[in-house]
C-alpha positions as CSV (number, residue, x, y, z in Angstrom):
1,L,0.0,0.0,0.0
2,V,1.4,3.4,-1.0
3,E,0.0,6.4,0.8
4,C,-0.3,9.8,-0.8
5,Q,-1.4,12.8,1.4
6,H,-4.6,14.5,0.1
7,H,-3.2,17.9,-0.7
8,T,0.0,16.6,-2.3
9,A,-2.2,14.5,-4.5
10,H,-3.7,17.7,-5.8
11,I,-0.2,18.9,-6.8
12,Y,0.7,15.6,-8.3
13,S,-2.4,15.8,-10.5
14,V,-1.1,18.9,-12.1
15,M,2.4,17.4,-12.4
16,A,0.8,14.3,-14.1
17,E,-0.8,16.5,-16.8
18,Y,2.5,18.0,-17.8
19,G,4.9,15.1,-16.9
20,L,6.7,17.3,-14.3
21,K,9.1,15.9,-11.8
22,N,9.8,19.0,-9.7
23,C,7.8,22.1,-8.6
24,I,6.6,24.4,-5.9
25,G,3.1,23.2,-5.2
26,V,0.4,25.5,-3.9
27,A,-2.6,23.6,-2.6
28,F,-5.6,25.8,-1.7
29,D,-8.4,23.5,-0.7
30,G,-11.3,22.8,1.6
31,T,-10.2,20.4,4.3
32,G,-8.2,17.2,4.5
33,Y,-6.1,15.7,7.3
34,G,-2.4,16.5,7.2
35,T,0.5,14.4,8.5
36,D,0.7,16.5,11.7
37,G,-2.7,15.7,13.1
38,T,-4.3,19.0,12.0
39,V,-6.6,19.8,9.1
40,W,-4.7,21.2,6.1
41,G,-5.9,23.2,3.0
42,G,-3.6,26.2,2.6
43,E,-0.3,24.6,1.9
44,F,2.9,25.2,0.0
45,F,5.1,22.2,-0.9
46,L,8.5,21.7,-2.5
47,V,8.2,18.5,-4.7
48,N,11.1,16.5,-6.0
49,G,9.8,13.3,-7.7
50,A,8.0,11.2,-5.1
51,K,9.6,13.2,-2.3
52,W,7.9,16.3,-1.0
53,Q,8.3,18.8,1.8
54,R,5.7,21.1,3.3
55,K,7.4,24.5,3.2
56,G,4.5,26.9,4.2
57,R,0.9,27.2,5.3
58,L,-1.8,29.6,6.4
59,R,-1.6,30.4,10.1
60,R,-3.8,27.8,11.9
61,V,-7.1,28.8,13.5
62,S,-9.8,26.8,15.4
63,M,-12.3,25.0,13.2
64,P,-15.4,24.9,15.5
65,E,-17.6,21.8,15.3
66,G,-15.1,20.0,13.2
67,E,-16.3,19.1,9.7
68,N,-19.6,20.9,10.4
69,A,-17.7,24.2,10.1
70,A,-17.8,23.7,6.3
71,K,-21.5,24.5,6.6
72,R,-21.1,27.4,9.0
73,P,-19.1,30.3,7.6
74,D,-20.3,32.3,10.6
75,L,-18.4,30.0,13.0
76,M,-15.2,30.4,10.9
77,T,-15.5,34.2,11.1
78,L,-15.6,33.9,14.9
79,A,-12.5,31.7,14.8
80,Y,-10.6,34.3,12.7
81,L,-11.8,37.2,14.8
82,F,-10.7,35.5,18.0
83,D,-7.3,34.7,16.4
84,A,-7.0,38.4,15.4
85,G,-7.6,39.5,19.0
86,E,-11.1,40.9,18.4
87,N,-13.4,40.9,21.4
88,L,-16.0,38.1,21.5
89,S,-18.9,37.5,23.8
90,T,-18.9,34.5,26.3
91,D,-21.4,32.7,24.1
92,E,-19.3,33.3,21.0
93,L,-16.2,32.0,22.8
94,K,-18.1,28.8,23.7
95,L,-19.1,28.3,20.1
96,I,-15.6,28.4,18.7
97,N,-14.3,26.0,21.3
98,T,-17.0,23.3,20.5
99,A,-15.3,20.1,19.2
100,A,-12.7,22.3,17.5
101,V,-9.7,21.2,15.6
102,M,-6.9,23.4,14.2
103,T,-6.9,24.1,10.5
104,S,-4.9,25.9,7.9
105,S,-7.6,25.6,5.2
106,A,-7.9,28.3,2.5
107,G,-11.5,27.1,1.9
108,R,-12.5,27.9,5.5
109,L,-10.7,31.2,5.2
110,F,-12.9,32.1,2.2
111,D,-15.9,31.1,4.3
112,A,-14.8,33.3,7.1
113,V,-14.3,36.4,5.0
114,S,-17.6,35.9,3.1
115,S,-19.4,35.8,6.5
116,L,-17.4,38.7,7.9
117,L,-18.5,40.8,4.9
118,G,-22.1,39.8,5.4
119,I,-22.3,37.9,2.1
120,C,-23.0,34.4,3.3
121,Q,-23.5,33.0,6.8
122,R,-24.5,29.4,6.1
123,N,-23.5,27.2,3.2
124,T,-26.6,25.5,1.8
125,Y,-24.4,23.8,-0.9
126,E,-20.7,23.2,-1.1
127,G,-18.6,26.3,-1.8
128,E,-21.6,28.7,-1.6
129,A,-19.9,31.3,0.6
130,A,-16.7,31.3,-1.5
131,M,-18.6,31.5,-4.8
132,K,-20.6,34.5,-3.6
133,L,-17.4,36.2,-2.4
134,E,-15.9,35.7,-5.8
135,S,-19.0,37.1,-7.5
136,A,-18.8,40.2,-5.3
137,A,-15.1,40.6,-6.1
138,S,-15.6,40.3,-9.8
139,S,-18.0,43.3,-10.0
140,V,-15.6,46.1,-9.2
141,P,-11.9,47.0,-9.3
142,S,-10.1,47.9,-6.1
143,N,-6.9,49.7,-5.2
144,L,-7.2,48.6,-1.5
145,R,-4.2,46.7,-0.2
146,L,-4.7,44.4,2.8
147,P,-1.7,43.5,5.0
148,F,-0.2,40.1,5.7
149,A,3.0,38.8,7.2
150,L,5.3,35.8,6.4
151,V,6.9,34.4,9.4
152,K,9.3,31.5,9.5
153,K,8.7,29.1,12.4
154,E,10.7,25.9,12.8
155,G,11.6,25.8,9.1
156,L,8.0,26.4,7.9
157,W,6.7,29.7,6.4
158,E,3.5,30.8,8.2
159,I,1.1,33.2,6.5
160,D,-0.2,35.5,9.2
161,L,-3.5,37.3,8.2
162,R,-4.4,38.7,11.6
163,N,-3.8,42.3,10.6
164,C,-5.7,41.6,7.4
165,I,-8.8,40.5,9.4
166,K,-8.4,43.6,11.7
167,K,-8.2,45.9,8.6
168,I,-11.3,44.4,7.0
169,V,-13.3,44.8,10.3
170,A,-12.1,48.5,10.6
171,L,-12.8,49.4,7.0
172,K,-16.3,47.8,7.1
173,K,-17.1,49.4,10.4
174,E,-16.1,52.9,9.2
175,K,-17.8,52.3,5.8
176,E,-14.5,53.3,4.1
177,A,-14.9,50.5,1.5
178,T,-17.8,48.6,0.0
179,V,-18.3,44.9,0.4
180,E,-17.4,44.5,-3.3
181,E,-14.1,46.5,-2.9
182,L,-13.1,44.4,0.2
183,S,-13.9,41.2,-1.6
184,R,-11.7,42.2,-4.5
185,A,-8.9,43.3,-2.2
186,F,-9.1,40.0,-0.4
187,H,-8.6,38.1,-3.7
188,Q,-5.6,40.4,-4.5
189,L,-4.2,39.8,-1.0
190,L,-4.1,36.0,-1.6
191,S,-2.6,36.4,-5.0
192,N,0.2,38.6,-3.3
193,V,0.6,35.9,-0.6
194,V,1.1,33.2,-3.2
195,L,3.6,35.3,-5.2
196,E,5.7,36.4,-2.2
197,L,5.9,32.9,-0.6
198,C,6.8,31.4,-4.0
199,K,9.5,34.0,-4.4
200,K,11.0,33.1,-1.0
201,L,11.0,29.4,-1.9
202,R,12.6,30.1,-5.3
203,A,15.3,32.1,-3.5
204,E,15.9,29.1,-1.2
205,T,15.8,26.4,-3.8
206,G,16.0,27.8,-7.3
207,E,12.8,26.1,-8.3
208,Q,10.9,28.0,-11.0
209,N,7.9,25.7,-11.7
210,V,4.7,26.4,-9.7
211,C,1.7,24.1,-9.7
212,L,-1.6,25.5,-8.4
213,S,-4.3,23.1,-7.4
214,G,-7.1,22.3,-4.9
215,G,-10.8,23.2,-4.9
216,V,-10.3,26.8,-4.0
217,F,-8.6,27.3,-7.4
218,Q,-11.9,26.6,-9.1
219,N,-12.3,30.4,-8.3
220,S,-11.4,31.7,-11.7
221,L,-10.7,35.2,-10.4
222,L,-8.1,34.0,-7.9
223,L,-6.6,31.6,-10.3
224,S,-6.1,34.3,-13.0
225,M,-4.6,36.7,-10.5
226,C,-2.1,34.1,-9.3
227,V,-1.1,33.0,-12.7
228,E,-0.6,36.6,-14.0
229,T,1.5,37.8,-11.0
230,L,3.6,34.6,-10.9
231,K,4.3,34.7,-14.7
232,K,5.3,38.4,-14.4
233,S,7.9,37.4,-11.8
234,G,9.4,34.8,-14.0
235,F,7.7,31.6,-12.7
236,I,6.6,28.8,-15.0
237,V,3.0,28.2,-13.9
238,Y,1.0,25.0,-14.3
239,V,-2.7,24.5,-13.6
240,N,-5.2,21.6,-14.0
241,E,-6.6,21.5,-17.5
242,Q,-7.6,17.8,-18.2
243,V,-9.1,17.3,-14.7
244,S,-10.6,19.6,-12.2
245,P,-8.5,21.1,-9.4
246,N,-11.1,19.8,-6.9
247,D,-11.2,16.2,-5.7
248,E,-11.9,14.9,-9.2
249,G,-8.1,15.0,-9.8
250,I,-7.1,13.2,-6.6
251,A,-6.9,9.7,-8.2
252,L,-4.7,11.0,-11.1
253,G,-2.4,12.6,-8.6
254,Q,-2.2,9.5,-6.5
255,A,-1.4,7.4,-9.5
256,Y,1.3,9.7,-10.7
257,F,2.8,9.7,-7.2
258,Y,2.9,5.9,-7.3
259,L,4.5,6.0,-10.8
260,L,7.2,8.3,-9.6
261,K,7.8,6.3,-6.5
262,E,8.1,3.1,-8.6
263,R,10.6,4.7,-11.0
264,E,12.8,5.9,-8.1
265,S,12.8,2.4,-6.5
266,R,14.3,0.7,-9.6
């Protein structure tokens, strides 16, 4: 039995389409268990054949009610507000500590921001909050820049968005930006995050290939922003074309991982 971690399988699915052996892999996804006992979904990998290293991730937050959080963007908003140091009521604090696990999921981040902006509080179908956030972002341009920090901890780059969340709260409260402008700025923020962390990994390793995959990259606005900014900085960018970046491509990625592993064992 050969095991292939869920989010790496997303990256290997892109590699399979192009016959790649090496890349920086960016997996923005819903949720899936990682190798460290937490729930992944906002991960950066360095891949060399069947060997991979996790090199970066979104800062972890609580995922209240476990898997049920995927249906409750409002709970994910509370988790991000708490992490950012915003004041919560006693009842809200109880909610975010209910059967919670830690997650670095980009999908849950999209849910949180969608709820924070008042766009979608409950997902009645998979990806609803994220799709509505994308729709709002697609309607207007925005020159807003939201802050983020990249911090290296124990050899792993951590994407810290606490100041981003605080900024969104402040701008929304003071009505200094519309929901649409903030939605657009959030997409641009994530594109900037991808670019800056990929640049750091390139500086460390010399790797130029970048593979983007995972369900979050079904968001055509985010995908196009990431591809454009990466290419402008000299990266060679690969995305899923023959299979979807969502879980449809997992089996292909697993098969390609097995093929690479078999070749290396000969």
